[in-house]
C-alpha positions as CSV (number, residue, x, y, z in Angstrom):
1,M,19.0,21.0,19.5
2,K,16.1,18.5,19.7
3,R,12.5,19.3,20.4
4,H,9.6,17.0,21.2
5,F,6.3,17.1,19.3
6,P,3.1,15.1,19.9
7,V,1.9,12.9,17.1
8,I,-1.4,11.0,16.6
9,I,-1.3,7.7,14.8
10,E,-4.3,6.1,13.3
11,Q,-4.8,3.1,10.9
12,D,-7.3,3.2,8.1
13,K,-9.4,0.3,6.9
14,E,-6.8,-0.6,4.2
15,G,-4.1,-0.9,6.9
16,V,-2.3,2.3,6.1
17,F,-0.9,4.2,9.2
18,I,-1.9,7.9,9.2
19,V,0.1,10.2,11.5
20,E,-0.5,13.8,12.4
21,C,1.3,16.4,14.4
22,P,-1.5,18.6,16.0
23,V,1.0,21.4,16.7
24,F,1.1,22.4,13.0
25,Q,-2.1,22.8,11.0
26,G,-2.2,20.3,8.2
27,C,1.0,18.4,9.2
28,R,0.1,14.9,8.2
29,S,1.8,11.9,6.6
30,Y,1.4,8.2,6.3
31,G,3.2,4.9,5.9
32,Q,2.6,1.2,5.3
33,T,4.1,0.5,8.8
34,V,4.2,2.5,12.0
35,E,8.0,3.0,11.6
36,E,7.6,4.3,8.0
37,A,4.8,6.7,9.1
38,I,7.0,8.0,12.0
39,E,9.9,8.6,9.6
40,N,7.6,10.4,7.2
41,I,6.1,12.7,9.9
42,Q,9.5,13.6,11.1
43,E,10.3,14.9,7.7
44,A,6.9,16.7,7.5
45,I,7.6,18.3,10.9
46,A,11.0,19.5,9.7
47,V,9.4,21.2,6.7
48,C,6.8,22.8,9.0
49,L,9.6,24.1,11.3
50,E,11.3,25.6,8.3
51,E,8.1,27.4,7.2
52,A,6.9,28.7,10.6
53,E,7.2,28.3,14.3
54,P,4.4,26.5,16.1
55,A,1.6,28.9,17.0
56,P,1.4,29.8,20.7
57,R,-1.1,27.5,22.4
58,E,-3.4,28.4,25.2
59,T,-3.6,24.8,26.2
60,L,-1.0,22.1,26.5
61,F,-1.3,18.8,24.6
62,V,-1.6,16.1,27.2
63,G,-2.2,12.9,25.3
64,I,-4.8,10.7,23.7
65,R,-6.6,7.8,25.3
66,D,-8.8,5.0,24.1
67,L,-12.2,5.2,25.9
68,E,-14.6,2.3,26.3
69,V,-18.2,3.4,26.1
70,A,-21.3,1.2,26.5
71,V,-23.4,1.4,23.4
72,P,-27.0,0.2,23.4
């Protein structure tokens, strides 16, 4: 069986990709490339699934967008 989980990918100032699965508290990993970060978060999600099921959510994760805001 396969399940889908949302992940958030960010890049720090040193160029490291940080990835997080918001379904599980504290489920984060990183990698030197996006591909490495994705592989690492897949392993982290597997560990989270072994430890506990995702908590029931009152809201549904829809996605993340990049917003442009005028700054004075």
